[in-house]
C-alpha positions as CSV (number, residue, x, y, z in Angstrom):
1,H,0.0,0.0,0.0
2,V,2.8,2.4,0.9
3,S,4.7,1.5,-2.3
4,R,1.6,2.3,-4.4
5,T,1.0,5.5,-2.6
6,I,4.7,6.6,-3.2
7,A,4.4,5.6,-6.9
8,G,1.2,7.6,-7.3
9,M,2.8,10.6,-5.6
10,N,5.9,10.4,-8.0
11,I,3.6,10.5,-11.0
12,M,1.7,13.5,-9.6
13,N,5.0,15.3,-8.9
14,A,6.3,14.6,-12.4
15,L,3.1,16.0,-13.9
16,F,3.3,19.1,-11.8
17,M,7.0,19.6,-12.7
18,V,6.1,19.5,-16.4
19,V,3.2,22.0,-15.9
20,S,5.4,24.3,-13.8
21,A,8.1,24.3,-16.5
22,V,5.5,25.2,-19.1
23,V,4.1,28.0,-16.9
24,A,7.6,29.3,-16.3
25,M,8.2,29.4,-20.1
26,V,4.9,31.3,-20.7
27,L,5.8,33.8,-17.9
28,L,9.3,34.4,-19.3
29,K,7.8,34.9,-22.8
30,A,5.3,37.4,-21.3
31,G,8.3,39.5,-20.1
32,L,8.5,38.5,-16.4
33,T,11.9,38.5,-14.8
34,I,13.2,35.6,-12.7
35,P,12.4,37.4,-9.3
36,Q,8.9,38.1,-10.6
37,I,8.4,34.4,-11.5
38,F,9.5,33.4,-8.0
39,L,7.0,36.0,-6.6
40,A,4.2,34.6,-8.7
41,T,5.2,31.0,-7.6
42,A,5.1,32.1,-3.9
43,I,1.6,33.7,-4.4
44,M,0.3,30.6,-6.1
45,N,1.7,28.5,-3.3
46,G,0.0,30.8,-0.7
47,V,-3.4,30.4,-2.5
48,V,-3.0,26.6,-2.5
49,A,-2.0,26.6,1.2
50,V,-5.1,28.7,2.1
51,Y,-7.3,26.3,0.1
52,I,-5.8,23.2,1.8
53,F,-6.1,24.7,5.3
54,S,-9.8,25.6,4.5
55,L,-10.4,21.9,3.9
56,V,-8.6,20.7,7.0
57,P,-8.6,23.7,9.4
58,E,-7.9,21.5,12.4
59,F,-4.3,21.0,11.3
60,L,-3.7,24.8,10.9
61,I,-5.2,25.4,14.3
62,R,-2.9,22.8,15.9
63,F,0.1,24.4,14.1
64,L,-0.9,27.8,15.4
65,A,-1.4,26.4,18.9
66,W,2.2,24.9,18.8
67,I,3.6,28.3,17.8
68,L,1.7,30.1,20.4
69,I,2.7,27.9,23.3
70,H,6.3,27.6,22.3
71,T,6.5,31.4,21.8
72,F,5.6,32.2,25.4
73,Y,6.7,29.1,27.3
74,R,9.7,26.8,27.6
75,V,7.7,23.6,27.0
76,R,8.8,20.2,28.3
77,I,6.8,17.1,27.7
78,I,7.5,14.1,30.0
79,N,6.6,10.6,28.9
80,G,4.9,11.9,25.8
81,Q,5.4,8.6,24.0
82,A,2.7,7.2,26.3
83,I,0.1,8.9,24.1
84,P,-0.8,6.1,21.6
85,D,0.1,6.6,18.0
86,E,-3.3,5.1,17.0
87,G,-6.5,3.8,18.6
88,P,-8.9,5.4,21.0
89,A,-8.0,6.7,24.5
90,V,-9.4,9.2,27.0
91,L,-7.0,11.9,28.2
92,V,-7.7,13.1,31.7
93,C,-6.0,16.3,32.9
94,N,-6.1,18.9,35.7
95,H,-7.7,22.2,34.8
96,V,-5.4,25.1,35.7
97,S,-6.0,27.8,33.1
98,Y,-7.9,29.0,30.1
99,V,-5.1,27.7,27.8
100,D,-5.0,24.1,29.0
101,A,-6.6,22.8,25.9
102,I,-4.1,24.7,23.7
103,A,-1.2,23.3,25.6
104,I,-2.4,19.8,25.2
105,M,-3.3,20.3,21.6
106,A,0.3,21.6,20.9
107,A,1.9,18.6,22.8
108,S,-0.2,15.8,21.3
109,P,1.1,14.1,18.2
110,R,-2.5,13.4,17.2
111,P,-5.7,15.5,17.0
112,V,-7.6,15.6,20.2
113,R,-11.4,16.0,20.7
114,F,-11.9,18.2,23.8
115,V,-15.1,18.1,25.9
116,M,-16.0,21.6,27.0
117,D,-18.7,23.6,28.7
118,H,-21.5,24.5,26.3
119,Q,-21.5,28.2,27.4
120,I,-17.9,28.6,26.5
121,F,-18.5,26.7,23.3
122,K,-21.0,29.4,22.3
123,I,-18.7,32.4,22.8
124,P,-18.9,34.5,19.6
125,V,-16.0,34.2,17.2
126,M,-14.4,31.5,19.5
127,S,-17.3,29.2,18.6
128,W,-15.8,29.0,15.1
129,L,-12.5,27.8,16.5
130,F,-14.2,25.3,18.8
131,R,-16.2,23.8,15.9
132,N,-13.2,23.5,13.7
133,V,-11.2,21.6,16.3
134,R,-14.4,19.4,16.7
135,A,-14.8,20.2,20.4
136,I,-17.7,18.4,22.1
137,P,-20.0,20.8,24.1
138,I,-21.6,19.4,27.2
139,A,-24.0,20.8,29.8
140,P,-25.1,19.8,33.3
141,V,-28.0,17.4,33.4
142,K,-30.1,19.8,35.3
143,E,-29.5,22.6,32.8
144,D,-29.9,20.7,29.5
145,P,-30.4,16.9,29.7
146,W,-30.6,16.5,25.9
147,L,-27.3,18.2,25.3
148,T,-25.7,16.1,28.1
149,E,-26.8,12.9,26.5
150,K,-25.8,14.1,23.1
151,A,-22.3,14.9,24.4
152,F,-21.9,11.4,25.8
153,V,-23.1,9.9,22.5
154,D,-20.6,12.1,20.5
155,I,-17.8,11.0,22.9
156,A,-18.7,7.4,22.4
157,Q,-18.8,7.8,18.6
158,A,-15.4,9.5,18.6
159,L,-13.8,6.7,20.7
160,H,-15.5,4.1,18.5
161,E,-13.8,5.8,15.5
162,G,-10.4,5.5,17.2
163,E,-9.9,9.1,18.2
164,L,-8.4,10.7,21.3
165,V,-10.9,12.5,23.7
166,C,-9.7,14.8,26.4
167,I,-11.8,15.7,29.4
168,F,-11.1,17.9,32.5
169,P,-13.0,15.9,35.2
170,E,-12.9,18.8,37.7
171,G,-15.5,20.5,35.5
172,K,-14.1,24.0,36.3
173,L,-10.9,26.0,36.7
174,T,-9.1,25.8,40.0
175,R,-9.3,28.9,42.1
176,D,-6.4,28.1,44.4
177,G,-4.1,25.9,42.2
178,E,-5.3,22.7,43.9
179,L,-7.3,20.0,42.2
180,N,-11.1,20.1,42.6
181,P,-12.9,16.8,43.1
182,F,-13.2,14.8,39.9
183,K,-16.8,14.3,38.8
184,G,-18.3,11.1,37.6
185,G,-18.5,11.9,33.9
186,V,-15.3,10.1,33.1
187,Q,-16.7,6.9,34.7
188,K,-19.8,7.2,32.6
189,I,-17.6,7.6,29.4
190,I,-15.6,4.5,30.3
191,D,-18.7,2.5,31.1
192,R,-20.0,3.2,27.6
193,S,-16.7,2.9,25.8
194,P,-14.1,0.7,27.7
195,V,-10.9,2.2,26.4
196,P,-7.5,3.0,28.1
197,V,-7.3,6.2,30.1
198,L,-4.2,8.4,30.2
199,P,-3.8,10.6,33.3
200,M,-2.0,13.9,32.5
201,A,-0.9,16.9,34.6
202,L,-0.1,20.4,33.5
203,R,2.5,22.2,35.6
204,G,3.6,25.8,35.6
205,L,0.4,27.5,34.5
206,W,-0.9,28.4,37.9
207,G,-0.2,32.1,38.5
208,S,-0.1,32.9,34.8
209,L,-2.3,35.6,33.2
210,F,-4.6,32.8,32.0
211,S,-5.3,31.3,35.5
212,R,-7.7,32.4,38.2
213,D,-4.9,33.3,40.6
214,P,-6.5,36.1,42.8
215,S,-3.3,38.2,42.9
216,N,-2.7,41.2,40.7
217,P,-2.5,39.8,37.1
218,V,-0.1,42.4,35.8
219,A,2.3,42.0,38.8
220,R,2.4,38.2,38.6
221,T,2.9,38.3,34.8
222,F,5.9,40.5,35.1
223,K,7.2,38.4,38.0
224,R,7.0,35.2,35.9
225,G,8.5,37.0,32.9
226,L,8.6,35.6,29.3
227,F,9.5,32.1,28.5
228,S,8.5,30.7,31.9
229,R,8.5,26.9,32.2
230,L,5.6,24.7,31.3
231,E,5.5,21.0,31.7
232,L,3.0,18.3,30.6
233,T,3.5,15.1,32.4
234,V,1.8,12.0,30.9
235,G,1.2,8.9,33.0
236,E,0.9,5.3,31.9
237,P,-2.4,4.1,30.4
238,I,-4.9,2.7,32.9
239,A,-7.1,-0.2,31.9
240,P,-10.8,0.7,31.7
241,E,-11.7,-1.8,34.5
242,A,-9.3,-0.1,36.9
243,V,-10.7,3.4,36.3
244,S,-12.4,5.4,39.0
245,P,-12.7,9.2,39.5
246,E,-11.0,9.1,42.9
247,G,-8.2,6.9,41.5
248,L,-7.7,9.2,38.5
249,Q,-7.5,12.2,40.8
250,E,-4.8,10.7,42.8
251,Q,-2.9,9.7,39.7
252,V,-3.1,13.3,38.3
253,R,-2.1,14.8,41.7
254,A,0.9,12.5,41.8
255,L,2.0,13.5,38.3
256,R,1.6,17.1,39.1
257,G,3.5,17.0,42.4
258,D,4.0,20.2,44.3
259,W,4.6,22.4,41.3
260,K,1.4,24.0,40.2
């Protein structure tokens, strides 16, 4: 299969080289200089890139997330190889800041489906971003039971199709840097779809501008400075029959350690 794919790509490359040579000849005959031909080529490549990214915007968003995180933080990923190269899994992480999903998205070698509060999902402009990364909105049962059930169905479908799904079991951002109790949603997910669970812990985001640290945001931002450290620690996969909210909370707390 790989051999046939490479052979097909070689044929396509040869055709495009012939076409590009003909186009270059036409442009030269029309009076364009060599630098102008390079400029025209760059513009055409830009148009094609925009078209491709419009077809698969998720990859562009993941690329931008990687640039954003690595621009402002010195990122270190510990045991990242534990994230499976293929097959379904549920990622469970502590919820420290508003950029937790971006950090995980930038660190993961594969696309991740994030489960998020439906009110945040509906934020104008941002909703376009959330839809394109195929986030799954969820609501409390008392607020919207239909949307709650739909979220669990969508999660089960994503796992059935072999995707990674990330959930923040605390259900809200921490206000003191410590873990909030893990809710039972993750247990419900595993009961429906018995897949491995990967505990993860973000360290270094507490006290950042994007966290709910009650201290002065400007002062703590200058205190941290640019390129502060950020770590994502990934634990070993847990078998579905061994999963419990309390056990996952202890696993995530152990991975995080004392550094928030």
